[in-house]
N, C-alpha and C positions, 0 to 999 in steps of 0.2 A: 504494499500498499504506499503511494508516495507521498510527499509533504502537502500538496495540492488538496489531496483528499480527505487527509486529517484535518487541514485547517477548516475545510467546508463543513466537515463532520462537526466541528467545535463549534462553527458559527451557529449552526442549525439547531445545537443543543442550547448555546445561550439565548437565541432568539425564541425558543418555544421549549418551556421547563414546566414540569408540575410543581404547583404551589398548594400549601394549606389556605383553604378559604375558611374564615371566620362566619359563624352562624349569623352575625349582623351585617356582613358585606351586601347581600343580596337585597334585604329590605331598605338598607340605607341608599344604594344605587337606585331603587326603584323610586323612593320617596325624593331624592334629588332629582332624578328625571321628571317627575311631576313637577317640581318647582319649576325647574328650566322651561318646560312646555308652557306652563302659565307665564312665564316671563315672556317668551316668544311670542304667544297670543296677544298679550297686552302690549307689547312693542310695535307688533304689525299694525294693531287696531289703531295705536296713537300716530304712528307714522301715516295710515291710510286717511285718518280724520284730518290730518296737517294737510295732506296732498288735495283733497276733495273740498274743504272748506276754506273759501277765499279770506273769511275774516282770520285765519291762522297764518296768511302769507306776509308776515311781518318779520322784522329783522330779530326781535326778542325769541318768538316762536322758532325761527329759523334757527338759532343758536340751541335751544332747547331740543329741537329736533336731532342735531349733531349729538348731542348727549345720550338721546335716546338710541340713534343707530349705533353707538359705540355699546352700548348695554346690549342691544339686540344681536350684535354680531360677537360680542362676548358670550352671550348665552349660547347661540348656535354653535359656537367652537366647543364651549363645555359640554354641549349636549352630546355631540359628536364624540368626545372624550369619555363621557359616561357610558354611552350605548357601548363602545368598545371595550371599556371597563367590566360592565356588567356581562358581556359575551365572555371577556377571559374568565371573570368569578365563577360564571356558571359551568364553564370548562375546567375550572381548576387549573389554568395554564397561565404562565406568564409568557406573554408574547408581545414585541415591540412592532407595530405594524409600520408601512412605509410613511404614513401622514403623521405620525407620533410626534416627531420633532418639529414638523410645521404647525402643528395644532399648540404646541407649546410657545412656538415664536408668535402665533397670532393671538396668543392669550395676553403675551406681554405688550403688542401692539396695541390690542383693543383697551387694556387698562390705563396705557399710557393716552390714547385718544379720549378714554372716559374723564379723567381728572384734567386733562389739558382742555377739554369743552368745558368744565366747571369754571376753570380760571378765565376761559375767553368770555363766559358770561358775566362774570364779576368784573371783568375789565370794561366790558360794554356798559354796564349799569355805571360804573364808575366816570366814564368818558361823558355819558348823558348827563351827569349832575355837574361835574366840576368843569367839562368843556362842552356846554350845551351849542355852542355858535359853530364847533367844527362838525360840520353836517357831513363831510366826505369820511371822517372816521366812523359815523353812524351809519353809513351806506349800506345797502345790500352788496355792492360790489365789492367794498373793503372789507366788510366782515365776512362774506363768501370766501375771498382771498385768505383770511385768516384761519377760517375752518380747514380749507384746503391745506394750507400750511400745517396746522396742528396735526392733522391727519398723516401728511408726508413725514412730518418730524417723529410721529409716534412709529412708523414702520421703519424708520431708520434708525431710532433708538434700539429697537429690539434685534437688530442685525448683529450685535457684538455677542449676543447671547448664543447665536447659532455659530458665528465665526469661531469662538472661542471653544465651541464643544461643551459649554457649560449645560446647556438643556440635555438633560439624561434621562433616560428611562428606569424609574422606580418602580421594580417589580412588586414589591409589598403593597405599593398604593395604587398600580397600574395606571401610572400618569408619567408622562414626560415634562420635567420641571427642573428649574435650576437647584441643586443640591442647597439645603440650608445650612451654609459653614462661613465662615469669615474669608471672603474673597473681594476682589476688585469689582467683579460683575454685581455682587450682592450689595455694596456700597453705591455702585453706580445705579443700579434700579433703585435704590430707596431714595437717592437725592434727585433722580430724575422725574420718577413717577409721584412720589409723596411729598418730599421735602419742598421743592420748588413751588407746585402748584398749591399746596395746602398753606404755606407761608404767604403766598401772593393773595390766595383769597381773604386769609385772615387779615393782612395787611390792609386790604381794601375795605373790609367790612370796618375795621377800627377806625380808618380815615374817614368813612362815610358817617359813622356813628358822631366822631367829633366835629365833622362838617354841618351835620343837622342840629346839634348843640349850639353850634357858633352862630349861625342863621336863625335860630330861635331867639337869641339873644338881642339880635340887631332888627332894625327896621328893614324887613325883606319882604317882596312882593309875595302874596299867598300862593300864587302858581309856582314859583322856585322853591319855596318850602315844602309843598305839595308834592312836586317831581321828587325831591331829594329824598322825603320820607318814603313815597312808593317804591323809588329804587333801592333805598335801604331794605326796604321789607323784601325786595326781590332777591337782594344778596342773602339776608338772613335765611331765606328758603334754600339758597345754595347750600349755605353753612350745614342746615339741617340734613340735606340730602348726603352730603360728605360725612357728615356725622354718622348717620344709620351705617355707611359703609365702614367707617372707624371702628365703630362699637362692635359690631358684629365680625369685624376683622381682628379683633383682640386675638383669639387663639392663633390665627396666622401670624400675628406680630410676635407673640409670645414662643412660638416655635422657630421663628428666625433668630431671636435673641438667645435662645438655647443653643441653635445651631454654631453661634460665634464662639462657644465654650465647649461644648460636647456635642454627642450624637442624639438629635432628637428622638422621640418615641417611635416605635417601629411604623405605626399607622398615623402618622403625624399630618400627613397630607389628606388624608381620607376625612378626618375630623376637621381640620382647618377649611378645607373647600366646603363641607357642609353648610358652614357659617356662611360663606360667601355667597352660596345658591339661595339663602333665606334672605341676606341682605338684597340681594338683586331683585327679588320678588317684592319686598318691602318699598325699596327704590322706586320700582315702577309704579307701584300703587300711589306712592306719594307724589310722583311725578304729575299723574292725572289730576291729583287733588290741589297741585300748585299750578298747573297751567290753565289759567282762566278760560281762554278761548277753546279750548278742546274739551273743559268741563261743561262750559256753557253748550257747546254743541251737542254732548251727550244727553244733558239735561233736557234741551228742547226736544231731542228724539223720544226720550223716554216719555215725555209729557204728550207728544204727538200721539204715541203709541197707546198710550192710557186713555186719551181723549177718543180714539177709535175703536178700542176696546168697549169704552163706556157707551158709545153712540151704537154699537152693533148689539149690545147687551139691552138697552133700550127699546131698540127696534124688536128685537125678539120677543120682550115683554109685552109690547104693543100689540104685536101679531097675536100673542096668545090671549 
């Protein structure tokens, strides 16, 4: 038997091997898949309403749509990962398919696009308050350019994870992800995805709070004060959305921190990502609540349907 055959056999064994499946793997996979399907349904509905309803064709809603698209693509990527994981768990095998690394890459890009879109929303709100006369900065063309830039940067950002080979298949957790250990890629990921956007959002939030307090002390036109308070409320909503993800992402953060010093628990990624799936569903529901044009459209449709049902019911009663 030549060396090429031996290497081929070793590769086959490493790519597909039998593993022990814990009793809670399958139920958790199914529950997580249900969460992601709900997120995808809500995300598609949200974007569909924005497309068909003309009142949603505004710059603020366009920025929210970018955030929703990032969540939707993130959920689709995770759903593909979970279906593959469920299949492996059912067969009790560890197998890295050809799309595993790509899904890991796309996951990092979608997360970066999501946090970047939150920051972009906060920046837009800041511009409308502090620089109300800079109409070009508030235009659809300029904001559309920034949205495209955010997405391009997100996919470029995720490239080093693949180039350095840091996205690796974890057989215990059935996922291709960057291992939690102290490395330049992990530090780079934390700074770009979390530190810069979150600090930018909080900086804008604090600046707007101080600005609103300042103009309330001065003799300021009512329209100016009202606009500033409205935009501050919008940024506050962004902070709430980010907070949901951060709070439910605490297990993920804890495991990253543990990885800096020692080996995380065996099934840390299964546990951490389960909270992320829940966070996505809560965020999508909150997004409907916070996006007034979309919420108004849904309420109108529901009222119209209820009126139709009431009319039909009355007609049936009269006939009897």
